[in-house]
C-alpha positions in Angstrom: 79.0 178.0 68.0 77.7 175.9 70.8 75.4 173.8 68.6 75.4 170.1 67.6 73.9 169.4 64.2 72.4 166.1 63.1 72.2 165.8 59.3 69.3 164.3 57.4 67.5 161.1 58.2 68.8 157.8 59.6 71.1 155.3 57.8 69.8 151.7 57.7 66.8 150.9 59.9 64.5 153.8 60.7 63.0 151.9 63.6 66.3 152.4 65.4 66.2 156.2 65.1 64.5 156.8 68.5 67.5 155.2 70.2 69.9 157.3 68.2 67.9 160.5 68.9 68.0 159.9 72.7 71.7 159.2 72.6 72.3 162.4 70.7 70.2 164.5 73.0 71.9 163.0 76.1 75.3 163.9 74.6 74.1 167.4 73.9 72.8 167.9 77.4 76.0 166.4 78.9 78.1 168.9 76.9 75.8 171.9 77.2 75.3 172.4 73.5 72.1 173.2 71.5 70.8 170.2 69.5 69.2 170.3 66.1 68.5 168.1 63.1 68.8 169.6 59.6 67.2 168.3 56.5 64.9 165.7 58.2 62.4 163.8 56.1 58.8 163.9 57.3 59.0 160.4 58.8 62.2 161.2 60.7 60.9 164.6 61.7 57.8 163.0 63.3 60.0 160.7 65.3 62.1 163.6 66.5 59.0 165.6 67.6 57.4 162.6 69.2 60.5 161.5 71.1 61.8 164.9 72.2 58.8 167.4 71.9 61.0 169.6 69.8 59.7 171.9 67.0 59.7 171.1 63.3 60.1 173.9 60.7 60.0 173.2 56.9 63.2 174.7 55.4 63.0 173.4 51.8 62.5 170.4 49.5 64.5 167.6 48.2 64.1 167.1 44.4 63.3 163.4 43.7 63.0 162.3 40.1 60.8 159.3 39.5 62.5 157.4 36.7 59.3 156.0 35.2 57.8 159.4 34.8 60.9 160.9 33.0 60.3 161.3 29.3 62.8 163.5 27.5 60.7 163.5 24.4 57.8 165.1 26.3 57.3 168.9 25.9 57.6 169.1 29.7 61.3 168.3 29.4 62.0 170.4 26.3 64.6 172.5 28.2 66.6 169.4 29.2 66.2 167.8 25.7 67.4 170.9 23.9 70.3 171.4 26.3 71.5 167.8 26.0 71.3 167.8 22.2 73.2 171.1 22.0 76.0 169.8 24.3 76.2 166.5 22.3 76.8 168.5 19.1 79.9 170.0 20.8 81.4 166.5 20.8 80.6 165.6 24.4 80.0 162.0 25.5 79.1 160.4 28.9 80.4 157.3 30.7 78.8 155.6 33.7 80.3 153.0 35.9 80.4 151.7 39.5 83.5 152.3 41.6 83.9 148.5 41.8 84.6 148.7 38.0 87.3 151.4 38.3 91.0 150.9 37.9 93.3 152.7 40.4 94.5 154.8 37.4 91.0 156.1 36.6 90.3 156.7 40.3 93.5 158.8 40.6 92.7 160.8 37.5 89.2 161.7 38.6 90.4 162.6 42.1 93.1 164.8 40.8 90.9 166.5 38.2 88.3 167.2 40.8 90.7 168.8 43.1 92.2 170.8 40.3 88.8 172.1 39.2 87.9 173.2 42.7 91.2 174.9 43.2 91.4 177.0 46.4 87.6 177.2 46.8 86.2 176.0 50.1 84.6 172.6 50.1 80.9 172.9 50.9 78.0 170.4 51.5 77.6 169.5 55.2 74.5 167.5 54.2 76.0 165.5 51.3 76.7 161.9 51.7 80.5 161.2 51.6 82.7 164.2 50.9 85.2 162.0 49.1 85.5 160.9 45.5 85.3 157.4 44.0 86.5 155.8 47.3 87.7 152.3 46.8 85.9 151.2 50.0 82.6 152.3 48.6 82.1 149.8 45.8 78.5 150.7 44.9 79.0 154.4 44.1 77.8 155.4 40.7 80.2 157.7 38.8 79.1 159.7 35.8 81.6 161.5 33.7 81.3 163.9 30.7 84.2 163.9 28.3 85.2 166.1 25.3 88.0 165.1 23.0 89.1 162.4 25.4 89.3 164.7 28.4 87.1 164.5 31.5 85.3 167.8 31.8 82.8 167.1 34.6 81.7 164.3 37.0 78.8 163.3 39.2 78.9 160.9 42.1 75.8 159.1 43.4 75.4 157.0 46.5 72.9 154.1 46.8 69.6 155.2 48.3 67.8 152.1 49.6 67.5 149.2 47.2 66.2 151.0 44.2 67.4 154.6 44.5 70.4 156.9 43.9 71.2 160.1 45.8 73.5 162.8 44.3 76.5 163.2 46.4 79.0 165.2 44.4 78.8 167.5 41.3 82.0 168.9 39.9 83.0 170.4 36.6 86.0 171.9 34.9 86.1 175.7 34.5 86.4 174.9 30.8 83.3 172.7 30.7 80.5 174.1 28.5 77.2 175.1 29.9 74.7 172.2 29.9 77.1 169.5 30.8 75.3 168.7 34.1 72.0 168.4 32.4 73.6 165.9 29.9 75.0 163.8 32.8 71.8 163.7 34.7 69.8 162.8 31.6 72.3 159.9 31.0 72.0 158.8 34.6 68.2 158.6 34.5 68.3 156.5 31.3 70.9 154.3 32.9 68.7 153.9 36.0 65.7 152.9 33.9 67.6 150.1 32.2 68.7 148.7 35.6 65.4 148.9 37.6 66.4 151.9 39.7 63.2 153.8 40.5 64.1 157.1 42.0 67.0 159.6 42.0 67.5 162.3 44.6 69.1 165.5 43.2 69.9 168.6 45.2 68.2 170.0 48.2 66.4 173.3 47.4 66.3 175.6 50.4 63.0 177.5 50.7 61.8 176.2 47.4 58.1 177.0 48.0 58.9 180.7 48.7 60.6 181.0 45.3 57.7 179.3 43.6 54.8 180.9 45.4 56.4 184.4 45.5 56.6 184.4 41.7 53.0 183.5 41.2 50.3 185.9 40.0 48.5 187.4 43.0 51.2 186.5 45.6 50.8 188.5 48.8 53.2 191.2 50.0 54.6 189.0 52.7 55.6 186.1 50.5 56.9 188.5 47.8 59.0 190.3 50.3 60.4 187.0 51.6 61.2 185.9 48.0 63.0 189.2 47.4 65.1 188.6 50.5 66.0 185.1 49.3 66.8 186.4 45.9 69.3 188.8 47.4 70.9 186.1 49.6 71.0 183.8 46.5 73.8 186.0 45.1 76.1 184.1 47.6 74.1 181.0 48.7 72.9 179.8 45.2 69.4 178.9 46.5 67.5 180.1 43.5 69.9 178.6 41.0 69.6 175.2 42.6 65.8 175.4 42.6 65.8 176.4 38.9 68.2 173.7 37.9 66.3 170.9 39.8 62.9 172.0 38.4 64.1 171.3 34.8 63.7 167.6 35.6 60.1 167.9 36.9 60.9 166.2 40.3 58.6 165.4 43.2 59.4 168.1 45.8 59.7 166.2 49.1 59.7 168.6 52.2 62.7 168.6 54.5 62.7 170.0 58.0 64.8 171.7 60.7 64.1 170.2 64.2 64.9 172.5 67.1 64.0 173.2 70.7 62.9 176.8 70.8 62.5 179.8 68.6 65.2 181.8 70.4 67.8 179.2 69.3 67.1 179.8 65.6 69.7 182.6 65.0 72.4 180.6 66.7 71.4 177.5 64.7 71.3 179.5 61.5 74.9 180.7 62.0 76.0 177.2 63.0 74.5 175.8 59.7 76.3 178.4 57.6 79.5 177.5 59.3 78.9 173.8 58.8 78.2 174.5 55.1 81.4 176.6 55.0 79.6 179.8 54.0 81.1 181.4 57.1 84.7 180.6 57.7 86.4 177.5 56.5 86.0 173.9 57.8 89.4 173.1 56.3 91.3 175.7 58.2 89.5 174.8 61.4 90.3 171.2 61.0 94.0 172.0 60.4 94.2 174.1 63.5 92.6 171.4 65.6 94.9 168.8 64.2 98.0 170.9 64.8 
């Protein structure tokens, strides 16, 4: 759609980001496309604004769980605790391992199961880390599985986030998995992280999280209530509210994320481009096949 989208913050050294920003902008100018960065952290956003004089707009929050603060026995986590106990009574168990510990047979099983569970549904997640499962070249990925009667029913994949963090990259489950299996796996992941000195875990990005929260509060004004109602309507297809509700069970720190763009008139075009990149409009898979052929 005539846009170039940069996803999230920098990999490796943030001090090198200004050089990457200018190279990206030069490429956009050369090709006559509209540049934007989606899901920027505050630190990266400040660099974008300083280096390019572009505009920053808060578009949601990343849910970051601080491992030391997580206490499943606390009343604050009652929902997670009850859900995990209920799913364990249904004979579920979890297993956690690094990809470096996986055999080729296990990797093949997880990959095939994941594809089978997804079926013909379009792959989404432009802003996720890898888009591939248990890759043998990525030895530090953390794989979490939930099993019932010896059969894998769901899996999570986390990528390393700095030296002491994990970031959720993939969440898949069988159509036959019971409700609550994701809560069970995340609870097990946090306990695993505590034992190994991992300090923080990034879960999902919650788009327009503050609007859902503030719009539901007592005394909320008509503007924020109307905006929340619009988002609730869109959530029937985009799952914004459900992601926010799921993340909030783990009492995360909500870390703002930003859209960086040049001018307000470009917002409609960038919005459509983002929906295409996330495969809510059209299919990335079909487009890539056409371009390949």
